[in-house]
C-alpha positions as CSV (number, residue, x, y, z in Angstrom):
1,M,26.4,9.9,22.6
2,E,28.0,9.8,19.1
3,A,26.8,6.2,18.6
4,I,23.2,7.2,19.4
5,L,23.3,10.1,17.0
6,A,24.7,7.9,14.3
7,L,22.0,5.3,14.9
8,L,19.3,8.0,14.8
9,F,20.7,9.3,11.6
10,C,20.7,5.8,10.0
11,V,17.1,5.3,11.1
12,F,16.0,8.6,9.7
13,F,17.8,7.9,6.4
14,L,16.1,4.5,6.1
15,W,12.7,6.1,6.9
16,V,13.3,8.7,4.1
17,I,14.2,6.0,1.6
18,W,11.1,3.9,2.6
19,E,8.9,7.0,2.1
20,L,10.3,7.6,-1.4
21,F,9.4,4.0,-2.5
22,A,6.0,4.2,-0.8
23,L,5.4,7.5,-2.7
24,V,6.2,5.7,-6.0
25,G,3.8,2.9,-5.2
26,D,1.0,5.3,-4.2
27,M,1.5,7.3,-7.3
28,A,1.3,4.2,-9.4
29,E,-1.9,3.0,-7.7
30,R,-3.6,6.4,-8.3
31,R,-2.8,6.1,-11.9
32,G,-4.1,2.5,-12.2
33,Q,-0.7,1.0,-12.6
34,D,0.9,-2.0,-10.9
35,R,2.5,-0.9,-7.6
36,L,5.1,-3.6,-7.5
37,L,6.2,-3.0,-11.1
38,W,6.9,0.7,-10.5
39,Q,8.7,0.0,-7.2
40,V,11.0,-2.5,-9.0
41,T,11.5,0.2,-11.6
42,A,12.4,2.7,-8.9
43,I,15.0,0.3,-7.6
44,F,16.7,0.0,-11.0
45,I,16.6,3.6,-12.1
46,N,15.9,5.5,-8.8
47,P,12.8,6.7,-7.1
48,F,13.1,10.2,-8.5
49,G,13.3,8.9,-12.0
50,A,10.2,6.7,-11.5
51,I,8.3,9.7,-10.1
52,I,9.2,11.8,-13.1
53,L,8.2,8.9,-15.5
54,L,4.8,8.6,-13.7
55,W,4.2,12.3,-13.9
56,L,5.1,12.6,-17.6
57,F,3.5,9.5,-19.1
58,V,0.7,8.2,-17.0
59,S,-2.4,10.3,-16.1
60,V,-4.4,10.0,-12.9
61,Q,-7.5,7.9,-13.1
62,E,-10.7,9.6,-12.0
63,N,-12.9,7.7,-9.5
64,R,-16.3,6.8,-11.0
């Protein structure tokens, strides 16, 4: 039972990490930036830092 709970915890933890990096990519695309570049940035600084940088320095592009 403990092994199953540990496995479920690991799967949940990996899913949360995946979602953080997906959020960074989605935010970059909405702002007209390169998705891969910002995801690599998120790897080197951290996803929360990349999210803050996107919020502060890049504005959202309006659909025309």
